[in-house]
C-alpha positions in Angstrom: 38.8 87.8 77.5 40.0 88.6 81.0 38.2 91.3 82.9 41.0 94.0 83.1 38.8 96.1 85.5 38.5 93.2 87.9 42.2 92.5 87.6 43.1 96.1 88.4 40.8 96.1 91.4 42.4 92.9 92.7 45.9 94.3 92.2 45.0 97.4 94.1 43.5 95.3 97.0 46.7 93.2 97.2 48.8 96.4 97.1 46.8 97.8 100.0 47.3 94.6 102.0 51.0 94.8 101.3 51.1 98.4 102.4 49.2 97.6 105.6 51.5 94.7 106.4 54.7 96.7 105.9 53.3 99.6 107.9 52.4 97.2 110.8 55.9 95.8 110.8 57.5 99.3 110.8 55.1 100.4 113.5 56.0 97.4 115.6 59.8 98.1 115.3 59.2 101.8 116.1 57.2 100.8 119.2 60.0 98.6 120.5 62.5 101.4 119.9 60.4 103.9 121.8 60.4 101.8 124.9 64.1 101.1 124.7 63.9 97.5 123.5 66.2 96.1 120.8 65.1 94.5 117.5 67.7 92.8 115.4 68.6 94.8 112.3 68.9 91.6 110.3 65.1 90.9 110.9 64.3 94.4 109.7 66.4 94.0 106.6 64.8 90.6 105.9 61.3 92.2 106.2 62.4 95.0 103.8 63.6 92.3 101.3 60.3 90.4 101.6 58.0 93.3 101.2 60.2 94.6 98.4 59.9 91.3 96.5 56.1 91.4 96.9 56.0 95.0 95.7 57.9 94.0 92.5 55.3 91.5 91.6 52.5 94.2 91.7 54.1 96.8 89.5 55.4 96.8 85.9 57.1 95.1 84.2 56.4 91.9 86.3 52.7 92.8 86.9 52.0 93.4 83.2 54.6 91.1 81.6 52.8 88.5 79.5 55.7 86.3 78.5 56.4 83.1 80.4 59.9 84.1 81.5 58.4 87.1 83.2 55.8 84.9 84.9 58.6 82.6 86.1 60.5 85.6 87.7 57.2 86.7 89.3 56.6 83.2 90.6 60.1 83.0 92.2 59.6 86.3 94.0 56.0 85.6 95.1 56.2 81.9 96.1 59.8 81.5 97.2 62.0 84.6 97.8 59.4 86.8 99.6 58.1 84.0 101.9 61.7 83.1 102.9 62.6 86.7 103.6 59.5 87.3 105.6 60.0 84.1 107.6 63.5 85.3 108.6 62.0 88.7 109.7 60.2 87.0 112.6 56.9 88.9 112.2 55.0 86.8 114.8 57.7 87.4 117.4 57.5 91.1 116.7 53.7 91.0 117.1 53.9 89.1 120.4 56.3 91.7 121.7 54.2 94.8 120.7 50.5 93.9 120.7 48.2 94.7 123.5 47.3 91.9 125.9 44.0 90.8 124.3 45.3 90.7 120.6 48.4 88.9 121.9 46.3 86.3 123.6 44.3 85.8 120.4 47.5 85.4 118.4 48.8 82.8 120.9 45.6 80.9 120.7 45.8 80.8 116.9 49.4 79.8 117.0 48.8 76.9 119.2 45.3 76.0 117.9 44.3 72.7 116.4 44.1 74.1 112.9 47.6 75.6 113.0 49.0 72.3 114.5 47.3 70.4 111.7 48.8 72.4 108.8 52.3 72.5 110.3 52.9 68.8 109.8 55.5 67.7 107.2 53.0 66.0 104.8 50.6 69.0 104.8 53.4 71.5 104.3 54.8 69.6 101.4 51.4 68.9 99.8 50.3 72.6 100.0 53.6 73.8 98.6 54.7 71.3 95.9 51.2 70.0 95.2 49.9 73.4 94.5 52.6 74.2 92.0 52.2 70.8 90.2 48.5 71.4 89.9 49.0 74.9 88.6 51.6 74.2 86.0 50.7 70.7 84.8 46.9 71.1 84.5 44.6 73.6 82.7 44.6 75.8 85.8 47.4 78.0 84.3 45.3 78.8 81.2 42.2 79.3 83.3 44.0 81.7 85.6 44.9 83.9 82.7 41.3 84.2 81.7 39.8 84.8 85.1 41.6 87.4 87.3 39.8 86.3 90.4 41.1 82.8 90.0 44.6 84.1 89.3 44.6 86.2 92.5 43.4 83.3 94.5 46.1 81.0 93.2 48.7 83.7 93.7 47.6 84.1 97.3 47.7 80.3 97.8 51.2 80.0 96.4 52.4 82.9 98.6 50.9 81.4 101.7 52.1 77.9 100.9 55.6 79.3 100.5 55.3 81.2 103.8 54.2 78.0 105.5 57.2 76.1 104.1 59.7 78.8 104.9 58.2 79.2 108.4 58.4 75.4 109.0 62.0 75.1 107.7 63.8 78.3 108.7 61.4 80.7 110.4 62.6 82.7 113.4 59.1 82.6 115.0 57.8 80.0 117.5 56.1 76.9 116.1 53.1 75.1 117.5 55.3 72.1 118.1 59.0 71.5 118.0 60.5 70.2 114.7 63.8 68.5 114.7 66.6 69.6 112.4 66.6 66.1 110.7 62.9 66.5 109.9 63.5 70.0 108.5 66.3 68.9 106.3 64.2 65.9 105.0 61.3 68.3 104.2 63.7 70.7 102.5 65.2 67.8 100.4 61.8 66.7 99.3 60.5 70.2 98.5 63.7 71.1 96.6 63.5 67.9 94.6 59.9 68.6 93.8 60.7 72.1 92.6 63.5 70.7 90.4 61.3 67.9 89.0 58.6 70.3 88.1 61.0 72.6 86.2 62.5 69.7 84.3 59.0 68.4 83.3 58.1 71.9 82.1 61.3 72.1 80.1 61.0 68.7 78.6 57.3 68.7 77.7 56.8 72.3 76.9 54.5 73.0 79.8 52.2 74.7 80.7 50.2 74.5 77.5 49.4 77.6 75.6 51.8 79.7 77.7 54.0 80.8 74.8 56.6 79.7 72.4 58.7 76.6 73.1 61.7 78.9 73.5 59.9 81.1 76.1 58.7 78.0 78.0 62.2 76.6 78.2 63.7 79.9 79.4 61.0 80.2 82.0 61.6 76.6 83.2 65.3 77.3 83.5 64.6 80.5 85.5 62.4 78.4 87.9 65.0 75.6 88.1 68.1 77.7 88.8 66.3 80.4 90.7 64.6 77.8 92.9 67.9 76.2 93.6 69.3 79.5 94.9 66.4 80.0 97.2 66.6 76.3 98.4 70.3 76.8 99.2 69.5 79.9 101.2 66.8 77.9 103.0 69.4 75.1 103.8 71.8 77.7 105.1 69.1 79.2 107.3 68.1 75.7 108.7 71.7 74.9 109.5 72.3 78.3 111.0 69.3 77.8 113.3 70.6 74.4 114.3 74.1 75.8 115.0 72.7 78.6 117.1 70.6 76.2 119.2 73.5 73.7 119.6 75.9 76.6 120.5 73.5 77.8 123.3 73.3 74.3 124.7 77.0 73.9 124.7 77.5 77.3 126.3 75.1 76.4 129.1 76.8 73.1 129.7 80.2 74.9 129.8 78.9 77.3 132.4 77.4 74.5 134.5 80.6 72.6 134.3 82.6 75.6 135.4 80.3 76.1 138.4 80.3 72.5 139.5 83.8 71.5 138.4 
């Protein structure tokens, strides 16, 4: 039987980390405002949505729901919706604008370090995101996680971080270790979305994961993941195209100004 005491302790630890992250973001925005700098409201709203999605996964009914449909909703919030919202909130940019010189230098070194450059390549991003979900739902990992709270917490953290990496790579408003073309972003999005849909269809058709509930619950959960995942993927696509449009618009604006000056 799962150790409920360990599970409660891990949930409390994750809640504390969430509170610290939200407090750091709010503190950074407040620091900018005190010195008269502007921080876009849309970034703050995205951060609130992201932290709100994470908070929902740590409290009832999602935290205690034992049915597979409840698990599917929790998965969507944890691995897809929250990472996308946080990526759109530009937390790294906020940190770079508010940290002291030494922590800012350390963050820049991490951002442009060899390890960060390695994990922000298209194959690694796709493998960590889609590969992790396939391994979790199509192997005995799902059943094992429900028996071992430590493993469940580790897998939840992995899926959240993998989702953050995918969202940062595709639509994040923070600087990347290397430039990524819009064509590459759209290709990665197409492959990731296709993988999400394929996984949900396999789960629906084959009644997976095993021992996760009745066939009706499994099918409902798979449908939630399929249609909910499509909604998040469409928002991702809109964010990618909006970023491309903004960059293109700035270039056209600069060219127009140059043409007026030299014309």
